[in-house]
VEXLO-683139 format. One line per field, with one value per residue (C-alpha): x, y, z; residue in one letter. Coordinates in steps of 0.2 Angstrom, whole numbers. Layout:
N
x [X,...] .
y [Y,...] .
z [Z,...] .
resn [A,...] .
! end
This chain:
431
x [463,479,491,502,521,535,539,522,522,540,540,522,518,505,493,493,488,474,467,467,459,444,431,438,435,420,411,399,413,422,407,405,423,432,450,454,447,457,474,478,490,500,502,509,520,527,531,540,549,555,562,572,578,584,593,583,581,589,573,555,540,523,506,490,473,456,445,440,457,473,471,489,505,521,540,554,573,585,585,604,615,630,621,608,594,577,566,550,534,541,558,561,565,572,557,567,556,540,541,533,517,516,521,508,495,500,498,481,475,479,470,455,456,455,473,480,472,478,478,487,504,516,525,510,517,535,542,558,547,542,553,558,571,572,589,591,608,626,636,652,662,652,641,622,610,594,577,562,548,533,521,520,523,506,504,496,512,522,511,510,529,525,533,549,560,571,584,602,604,594,598,614,610,606,621,632,624,629,647,648,639,644,626,624,613,597,604,615,600,606,594,606,600,583,591,590,583,568,572,555,541,528,514,522,526,530,547,552,562,562,544,539,553,546,529,537,543,526,518,531,527,508,507,522,528,543,538,544,531,517,519,519,504,493,497,507,500,481,485,495,511,523,538,537,546,561,571,574,574,584,570,568,587,585,573,583,585,603,601,613,622,630,632,636,647,652,653,669,668,657,658,651,648,651,662,668,676,686,672,660,672,674,655,654,667,658,641,649,657,651,644,654,648,635,629,631,624,612,611,616,612,623,638,635,635,652,659,651,639,632,644,658,652,652,670,677,666,674,692,688,677,684,678,680,674,671,678,665,668,681,678,682,697,703,701,707,723,713,700,713,720,704,707,695,695,704,702,699,689,686,672,679,661,654,670,670,652,654,669,660,666,652,656,674,684,700,699,716,709,699,714,724,711,711,730,729,717,728,743,733,729,747,754,742,747,729,723,716,702,695,681,688,675,687,702,714,709,711,729,733,727,736,752,748,748,729,727,709,701,683,681,665,650,654,654,656,674,676,671,683,697,694,699,716,717,711,724,738,732,725,741] .
y [179,169,174,189,186,198,195,200,216,222,216,218,234,239,225,235,251,241,234,250,259,248,261,272,259,251,259,245,232,243,244,225,221,233,236,228,212,211,215,218,231,218,208,224,227,210,210,227,223,207,217,227,213,204,220,221,239,250,258,260,271,265,274,269,279,278,293,292,295,286,268,262,270,261,265,253,252,267,283,285,270,279,286,273,286,277,279,289,295,312,307,318,309,315,313,312,307,307,326,321,318,335,343,334,339,357,356,347,362,374,363,363,382,383,391,376,364,346,346,363,363,365,378,389,391,386,394,383,368,377,366,350,339,320,312,298,293,299,302,294,308,306,321,319,317,327,329,340,330,325,334,346,341,343,346,328,321,329,323,305,303,301,317,309,315,302,300,298,286,273,279,275,287,302,298,299,315,323,317,324,340,344,346,343,329,334,328,343,354,366,374,369,351,356,357,338,331,319,301,298,308,314,302,287,278,279,282,289,305,323,326,330,342,352,351,360,374,375,377,391,400,399,403,416,407,396,378,380,394,386,370,378,389,378,360,359,373,368,350,355,347,358,347,346,358,361,369,361,371,369,359,347,343,336,322,319,301,296,281,266,270,253,243,225,219,202,191,200,217,232,249,265,279,298,298,316,318,308,311,302,288,286,286,272,261,263,259,243,236,218,213,198,183,194,199,215,221,214,199,189,172,175,180,166,153,160,155,138,139,152,147,149,166,171,166,174,189,201,199,195,210,223,241,252,271,280,297,306,325,339,339,320,323,337,326,310,309,311,298,285,287,282,265,252,260,248,255,272,269,281,281,292,295,301,311,320,324,332,341,350,338,326,313,318,309,311,330,335,341,325,314,325,322,303,303,312,300,285,294,297,279,273,286,278,261,258,250,260,255,262,258,256,256,246,235,248,260,245,242,260,261,246,254,269,259,256,240,236,237,235,234,240,240,222,226,207,210,220,205,193,206,208,190,193,210,204,189,202,217,209,199] .
z [825,825,839,833,834,836,817,813,823,818,800,795,805,793,800,817,808,798,814,823,809,807,813,799,786,793,808,809,811,823,834,835,836,849,846,863,857,841,849,867,873,882,866,858,873,873,854,855,871,863,848,860,870,854,849,833,838,851,856,849,852,846,846,838,837,830,826,844,851,857,859,862,868,872,873,876,875,874,865,868,867,875,890,892,892,890,875,880,872,870,862,846,830,813,801,785,770,781,778,761,770,777,760,751,765,762,744,746,757,744,731,743,744,725,724,714,702,701,682,681,672,687,676,680,697,694,678,680,674,658,647,655,647,647,649,636,638,635,620,615,623,639,637,642,628,632,623,626,636,626,638,652,670,679,698,699,692,706,719,713,708,690,684,678,692,701,715,710,724,714,697,688,674,686,696,681,675,692,690,672,675,693,697,716,723,731,748,748,750,736,724,710,713,705,688,686,670,669,666,657,651,663,667,659,675,693,701,718,717,720,714,732,734,719,728,742,730,723,741,745,728,730,749,748,764,768,771,790,792,782,791,808,804,795,801,816,827,823,828,844,837,847,844,825,813,803,817,834,850,866,875,861,861,878,870,854,849,846,836,836,820,818,802,806,792,798,813,819,813,817,808,815,802,803,819,820,838,850,863,851,849,867,869,856,864,881,873,865,880,883,900,906,896,888,871,861,845,833,821,837,829,814,825,837,823,816,833,833,847,859,872,860,856,875,877,861,857,869,862,844,839,827,829,814,814,798,795,783,784,787,806,807,796,808,823,816,826,842,837,832,850,858,866,859,841,830,812,804,789,774,761,747,741,757,761,744,745,762,757,742,729,726,713,713,726,716,720,727,744,746,742,754,768,764,766,782,790,785,793,809,810,807,820,833,829,822,805,791,779,763,751,733,718,707,709,702,716,728,722,723,741,746,739,749,765,769,779,775,758,753,734,726,738,745,764,766,761,777,787,778,779,798,802,796,804,821,820,818,827,843,845] .
resn [M,N,Q,L,T,R,R,T,I,L,Q,R,G,G,L,L,G,A,I,L,A,L,D,T,V,S,P,A,L,A,A,T,K,P,V,A,S,L,L,S,A,S,A,I,D,A,A,L,R,A,G,V,S,R,D,D,V,S,G,V,V,A,M,A,A,T,R,N,G,L,V,Y,E,G,S,F,G,R,S,N,V,A,T,G,A,P,M,T,A,D,T,V,F,W,L,L,S,M,T,K,A,F,T,A,T,A,C,M,Q,L,I,E,Q,G,R,I,D,L,D,D,D,A,A,K,Y,L,P,E,L,T,A,P,Q,V,L,E,G,F,A,A,D,G,A,P,R,L,R,P,A,K,R,A,I,K,V,R,H,L,L,T,H,T,S,G,F,T,Y,S,I,W,S,E,A,L,S,R,Y,E,Q,V,T,G,M,P,D,I,A,T,C,K,N,A,A,F,T,A,P,L,E,F,D,P,G,E,R,W,E,Y,G,I,S,M,D,W,V,G,K,L,V,E,A,V,S,D,Q,S,L,E,V,Y,F,R,E,N,I,F,A,P,L,G,M,R,N,S,G,F,L,I,G,S,E,Q,K,K,H,V,N,L,M,K,Q,A,L,D,V,G,A,R,S,L,M,I,P,N,V,R,T,A,E,Q,A,R,A,I,V,A,A,M,T,Y,A,P,G,G,F,R,G,F,S,V,G,H,R,A,N,A,F,G,R,I,A,G,Y,H,A,K,A,R,E,Q,Q,L,L,A,V,Q,I,E,D,E,T,G,V,A,N,A,A,E,I,A,A,V,A,G,V,D,V,L,F,V,G,P,G,D,L,S,T,N,M,G,A,M,G,N,P,G,A,A,H,V,Q,E,A,I,A,S,V,R,K,A,A,A,A,A,G,K,A,S,G,I,L,A,P,V,K,A,D,A,D,R,Y,V,A,D,G,F,T,M,I,A,V,G,S,D,L,G,L,L,A,R,G,S,D,A,L,I,A,S,F,R,Q] .
! end
């Protein structure tokens, strides 16, 4: 086998899983080609350690197992970039959409028990799905055009993402539907999000969406248990997964991974999302402090090239880096003045979409209370002698925000504009 590189391990991680699962796919092959002979632990260590040292990731935990047990375990880097706490094998992570695997497992258990059939109408268990509607478009007055689905949604459709349900984050049509009707997004964790229409008839094609969220509802209806209880009693406890669940305990909180929430938007600018307190801002500034002559952040090669050469980067990066912190909720707005006062914070940035969503006005950043919050963030920045930035979906909004006094404007979703704008800001602000 050719030597595996860091790129192979980090960008084609499925290869590792395939190699270490050989005895599942082909026991005979596994018997003749031990895992150790295919990929050594030291090679994996070196690849993951290189990824951390190059700042591709702040920290990483990797494990691999065959049916015979654990064959690899390694942890590298930091779990908390502010304190420097190391990443360990018992670091607790937020699973996000990986919970879909547990939800599907729960449903398949109920299918094995004969309590659900794959080809049953989902409405048999969830009456809300009795008459699904398909979104065909919008009328001239902006009203949604809906029609009855051609066929029923089957349990199989929900499990395979072929039900017709989608995610608004990747659907312009569903996003518009949310704005027109006021239906909350599924990310709000509100039941009203389940009133979403289909975007195609069940079984016609595949699209990632809220199908598995509906499977969660199905599991709860059939088992008469919440997913938290069902997962714990039927999956986590039997497998000895003491640190997995919907709720996190005090002991687990000691091991939570505080990921480096940094978005590199150019050679000279760094924006940190969802900063809510001055304490967080100070921790971010401390974590971002350069060692003398050293590097910080990621995409180092791109940044270095922007300054000409590595040596030039060393000399200039400490003084020519712009730090923007994004205010995304009411807590951040309330603490904006204190955040702006933190030495090392250069810009208070607002994403109207994020802010309106977190203030209960999803899809309506023009709401009076949201606009009032936006104005208060700008004023807090100005009072502290700091710059203020905002994302504007169209040029008309950008012109209005400029007139209001915002210093940095990103139009649409082109975050590259932040980088280009930051050069001028740095030239005036640093001097």
